[in-house]
N, C-alpha and C positions, 0 to 999 in steps of 0.2 A: 504494500500500500504506500509505503513511504517513497518507493521508487517511482510509482505512478504520479504522486503529487509533485515530486521534484522534477520529473521529466515532462515538460509541456508538450502537448501534441503539436504537430506541424501546422494544423489549421489555426490554432491559437496564435502561433508565432506569425503566420502570414497575415492574419487579420489585424494584429497589433501593428505590424510594419506597413500595412497597406496604404494608409494615408501618406506616409512619407515616400513610399515607393511610387505613388501615383503623381506626386508633385513634379512639375517640370522645373527645369533650371530657373533661376531668378529671372523674372520678367521685369520690364521697366516699371511696372506698377508696384512690384514688390521691392525694387532696389532701394528706395529711400522713402520713408514715410512722409517726409516734408514735401516731396515732389507732388504728391496728390493734392495737398493743400495749396501749393503754389499754382498748380494748373487750375484749380477751382477759383482762386482769386483772379487769375488772368482771364478766365472765361466770364466771370462776373463783371470785371472791368470792361471787357469787350461788349457785353450786353448793355452796360450802362452807356458806353460810347455810342452804340447803335441807337438806343432810345433817345439820347440827347440829339443826335443827328436827325432822327425822324421828327422829334418835337420842333427842332429849329426849322426844318423844311415846312412843317405845318404852320408855324407862326409866320413865316415869310409869305406863304400862300394866303393866309388870312389878312396880313397887312396889305397885300396887293388888292384883295377884294375891297378892303376898307378904302384904299386910295381911289379905286374906281368909283365906289359909292360917293366919295367926297366930290369927285369931278361932276357927277350927275347932280348931287345935292346943290352944289354951288351954281351950276348952270340953271337949275330950276328954282333957285331962291328958297330952298328949305330953311326956315328960320331956326337958328340955334338958340338955346336957352341956357341960363346960368345953371351949372351943375352943383348940387349940394350933396354932402356926405350925411348919411343917416347913421345914427347911433344904435348900438345893439339894444340899449335899454330905452330907446325912444329919443325923440328930439333930432335935430339936424344942425349942421354947421355949414356955413358958406365956404366956397372955394373960389379961386381966381379963374376957374375953368368955364368955358362955354362950349356947348356941344349938344349931344343927344343921348337920352337914356335908351339903352338897348333892351331893357326888361320893363314890364309893367310896374314892378315893385321899386323901380329906380335904384337898384342895387349895383348896376354896372352901367358904364357909359363910355362914349368916345368924344374927344374934343374936336374942334374944327381942324386940327392938324392930323387927325387920325390916330392919336394915342389912346390906348385903352386904359380904363381905370376901374378898380373895384371901389364902389362908393358906400361901403358899410364898414364901420369900425367902432371901437370903444371911444367915446367922446368924454372929455373932461370939461370942467368949467372954462378953462383957458380956450379950448377948442370952440366952445359955444360963443365965447366973446370975440375972439380974434380970427376965427376961421381955421381951416386946415388946408394942407397941400398934400393930396393923396399921391401915392407913388404910382408911376407908370408901370404897367404890366405888359407882358407880351400878348398880342391879340390872339385869342383862341378861335379855332374853327367851330367849337361847340361851347356855348356859354352855359356854365353850371355843371360841367362834366364832373361826375363823382358825387353829385348832389342827390336829392330825393327824386323819385319818379315824378315827372311832370315839371320839374324845375330845369330840365335840360332843353336848351333852345339852340338850334343851329345858327351860326352867325348870319348866313344869307337870309334866313327867315326873320331874324330880328331886324336886319336892315330893310327888308321888304315891308315890315310893319311901319317903318318910318316913312318910306317913300315907295308905295306900291308900284310894281312893274319897273323899278329902276334898272334891273339887269338888262332889259330889252333896249334901254336907252343908253347903256354904257358905251363909252368910246371904244372899248376893246372887249373881246369875248372873255368871260371869266375862266374858261377851261384852259 
């Protein structure tokens, strides 16, 4: 009995050695653990670069659409109005901007130069008394993207609300 316990069967030896016997020589993936993490970082950085390039192209396209809208609006005499910033808790503050609101709730607008502004923010007493200067934002193709359902408005639709049929009168095609 002792000799049986001391002498393992060939099947047990083979099964114990099997995982190592089936392994192939070191592959590039197994060579250094840091390589995998570095490749993941590089891939993530490349995806971020591609996203930034795509967003930049979208903003340039939207800015072109706004510039074409401005040409038609100026030619047809669309009246600009003073733009105000609304506070989160109510109230509003004046700005030095004139232009058009792109949404019914007056939360975003463009000025007469085609710059896009988000017109909501926290307002303090100083803002109510002296006014505010909102920061210019890149023009989006879709206003309210990432917001609630029903809050998303394509830029072209928002501009068409201001000046119905303006695209047909545009000096250049939008496409």
